[in-house]
C-alpha positions in Angstrom: 60.4 76.4 111.6 61.3 78.2 108.4 64.4 77.2 106.5 66.4 80.3 105.5 69.0 78.4 103.5 69.4 79.2 99.8 69.2 76.4 97.3 72.3 75.3 95.4 71.1 77.0 92.2 70.3 80.2 94.0 73.7 80.1 95.7 75.4 79.7 92.4 73.4 82.6 90.9 74.2 84.9 93.9 77.9 83.9 93.7 78.1 84.7 89.9 76.3 88.1 90.6 78.8 89.0 93.3 81.7 88.3 91.0 80.3 90.2 88.1 79.5 93.2 90.3 83.1 93.2 91.5 84.5 92.8 88.0 82.3 95.7 86.9 83.9 97.8 89.7 87.4 97.3 88.4 88.5 94.0 90.1 90.3 91.3 88.1 89.3 87.7 88.7 92.5 85.8 89.7 91.0 82.4 90.7 87.5 80.9 90.7 86.4 77.5 92.0 82.8 76.6 91.0 82.9 73.3 93.0 83.5 75.0 96.4 82.0 78.4 95.3 84.9 80.8 96.1 86.8 83.3 94.0 89.8 85.6 94.6 89.7 89.0 93.0 92.3 91.7 93.0 92.4 95.4 92.1 95.7 97.2 91.4 96.6 100.3 93.2 96.5 103.8 91.8 99.6 105.2 90.1 100.7 108.3 91.9 102.0 111.3 89.9 104.7 112.5 92.1 105.6 115.5 89.9 102.1 116.9 90.1 101.9 116.2 93.8 105.2 118.0 94.4 103.9 121.1 92.6 100.8 121.1 94.7 102.9 120.5 97.8 104.9 123.7 96.9 101.8 125.8 96.1 100.1 124.9 99.4 103.3 125.5 101.4 103.5 121.8 102.5 99.9 121.3 103.5 99.4 118.9 100.6 102.0 116.5 102.2 99.3 114.7 104.2 97.3 113.9 101.1 100.4 113.0 99.2 101.5 110.5 101.9 98.1 108.9 101.9 98.1 108.5 98.1 101.6 107.1 98.2 101.2 104.5 100.9 97.5 103.7 101.1 95.7 104.4 97.9 98.5 102.8 95.8 98.3 99.4 97.5 96.9 96.4 95.7 93.6 95.1 97.1 92.5 91.5 97.2 89.2 90.1 98.3 87.8 86.6 98.7 84.2 86.1 97.5 82.5 82.9 98.7 79.4 81.0 99.7 79.4 79.5 103.2 78.1 76.1 104.2 74.6 77.4 104.7 74.5 78.9 101.2 75.0 82.5 102.2 77.4 84.8 100.4 80.3 86.7 102.1 83.3 88.8 101.2 86.6 89.0 103.1 89.6 91.2 102.5 92.8 89.2 102.0 96.2 90.3 103.3 98.6 91.3 100.5 102.3 90.6 101.2 
């Protein structure tokens, strides 16, 4: 029977690579624990230019309101993720709820 578990050194390398990839994509490292191999990363929401969106709203006779509402409520939310290595040595990512 073949053992598919990663070694501890391989797990640490995969963990570090996952964090560096997320930081490269704009996330900020908030907490890191090298003993239990988990990290919490966050990414701030986008800033919405309401003046520009209002002008586009007027030019499109209100059709832009759907995109504007999406930008205001969804795209501007802060995102948090948990990056960790499970007991078997395999990496996983999980979205965290932001209050």
